[in-house]
Each structure stands twice: as C-alpha cells, then as structure tokens.
C-alpha positions in Angstrom: -15.1 5.3 -5.8 -12.0 6.8 -4.3 -10.0 9.2 -6.5 -6.7 7.7 -5.4 -6.4 4.0 -4.9 -3.2 3.3 -2.8 -1.9 -0.2 -2.7 0.3 -1.8 0.0 2.8 -4.5 -0.7 0.5 -7.0 1.1 -2.3 -6.3 -1.4 0.1 -6.8 -4.3 1.4 -10.0 -3.0 -2.1 -11.4 -2.2 -3.2 -10.4 -5.7 -0.4 -12.1 -7.5 0.1 -15.2 -5.3 -2.6 -17.8 -5.7 -1.5 -19.5 -2.6 -1.8 -16.4 -0.4 -4.8 -16.7 2.0 -6.1 -13.3 0.9 -5.7 -14.0 -2.9 -9.5 -14.4 -3.6 -10.2 -11.2 -1.7 -7.5 -9.3 -3.6 -8.8 -10.5 -7.0 -12.3 -9.3 -6.1 -11.0 -5.9 -5.0 -8.9 -5.6 -8.2 -12.1 -6.1 -10.2 -14.1 -3.7 -8.1 -11.3 -1.1 -7.7 -9.5 -1.3 -11.0 -6.0 0.2 -11.6 -4.2 2.4 -11.8 -3.1 1.8 -8.3 -0.7 4.2 -6.6 2.1 3.2 -4.3 5.6 4.1 -3.2 9.0 2.6 -3.9 9.3 1.3 -0.3 6.1 -0.8 -0.8 7.3 -2.0 -4.1 10.6 -3.1 -2.6 8.7 -5.1 0.0 6.4 -6.6 -2.6 9.3 -7.7 -4.8 11.1 -9.3 -1.8 7.9 -11.0 -0.5 6.7 -12.3 -3.9 10.1 -13.7 -4.7 11.6 -14.7 -8.1 8.5 -16.6 -9.2 6.2 -13.6 -8.8 8.7 -10.9 -10.0 7.7 -11.0 -13.7 4.0 -10.5 -12.9 4.7 -7.6 -10.5 7.1 -6.1 -13.0 4.4 -6.3 -15.7 1.9 -4.4 -13.5 4.5 -1.6 -13.2 5.4 -1.7 -16.9 1.8 -1.4 -18.0 1.2 1.4 -15.5 -1.4 -0.6 -13.5 0.8 0.2 -10.5 2.5 3.6 -10.4 4.8 5.3 -7.9 3.2 8.4 -6.7 5.3 9.5 -3.8 8.6 11.3 -3.4 10.2 10.2 -0.1 12.8 13.0 -0.1 10.0 15.6 -0.1 8.3 14.0 3.0 11.2 13.0 5.3 10.2 15.0 8.3 6.6 13.7 8.2 7.7 10.1 7.7 10.0 10.3 10.7 7.2 11.8 12.7 4.9 8.9 11.8 7.5 6.2 12.4 8.4 7.8 15.8 4.7 8.0 16.8 4.1 4.3 15.9 7.5 2.9 17.0 5.7 0.5 19.3 3.8 -1.1 16.4 6.4 -0.7 14.8 5.7 1.2 11.6 7.8 0.3 8.5 9.0 2.9 6.1 6.6 1.6 3.5 3.6 1.9 5.9 4.7 5.5 6.8 4.8 6.4 3.1 1.4 5.0 2.5 -0.1 6.8 5.5 1.5 10.0 4.3 0.1 9.4 0.8 -3.3 9.1 2.4 -2.7 12.6 3.9 -1.6 14.3 0.8 -3.7 12.7 -2.0 -7.3 13.7 -2.3 -10.0 11.1 -1.6 -7.6 8.2 -0.8 -8.4 4.5 -0.3 -5.7 2.1 0.8 -5.9 -1.6 -0.3 -4.1 -3.7 2.2 -4.2 -6.9 4.2 -2.1 -5.3 7.0 -4.2 -4.8 10.1 -1.8 -2.2 11.4 -3.6 0.2 9.2 -6.5 0.0 11.7 -4.1 1.5 14.3 -2.5 4.2 12.1 -4.1 7.7 11.9 -3.8 10.3 9.2 -3.5 13.9 10.2 -3.1 12.6 13.8 -6.7 11.6 14.5 -8.4 10.4 11.3 -8.6 6.7 10.4 -6.8 5.8 7.3 -9.5 4.9 4.7 -8.8 1.2 4.0 -10.3 -1.9 2.4 -9.0 -5.1 3.9 -10.2 -8.6 4.4 -12.3 -9.2 7.5 
C-alpha cells in the first residue's frame, strides 16, 4: 500500500454522493485504501462547492475526524505550480490538480485517488506518470 494516499475533489464527491456514477467505486477504494487521506485546500474548496449544502456536513466531518488532512502549503510551491499549470494550459490544469501533482512529486510513495482522467495526461517530475487509482 502507498505511504501517502492523496485524494482529489472528484474522489471525495464520489465517495460522499450516493447518486454519483462513481460512488460504488469510491466506497470500495475507501475500504481498501483507508484514511487518513491527504489533500490540499484547493481540492477541498472544489469538493465543498461540488458537493453542495447537502454534502457539506459529511465532508466537514471527514476533515474534523482527520480522515482527510491538508498536507500541502501552496505558498511554498508557487513556482512549481505555475510551471505545471503553464505546461498543461491546453488541458487546462486547475490549481487543485497542480497541487495534487506537486504533492505526488514531494511526498514519498504517493497514490492519487481520483475520477479525473486528466491525471492520465499529467506527469510528475516531467516524465513519470502520476500513480493513480481511478475507475475504468
């Protein structure tokens, strides 16, 4: 198992929203790759927006019980984030995605849980695939 489980907003939304098409997949992954899950503030902001008022209490609880933890300091990584977002401007890459790719570069033995297929395009350290688990 990976030492650092990194979660994208898409995973969190799928996990918490029973009507999401990837909900079943996310629940299976959550059992298999149990918390704590690491993320960044940008991904949490996206997740809170996407999950809406109905899902906010459940997402807040995951944060309060430390099942989801912020493990990234954006201000320490600005140059690298801008480099990534510039490189992938045609995708385009969101700030949250840039933060998660950068987390995969700086954390040892990372694994990103996501439903976002853009992570198949992104590269860490310029040439390495981002280790991901996503629905097929």
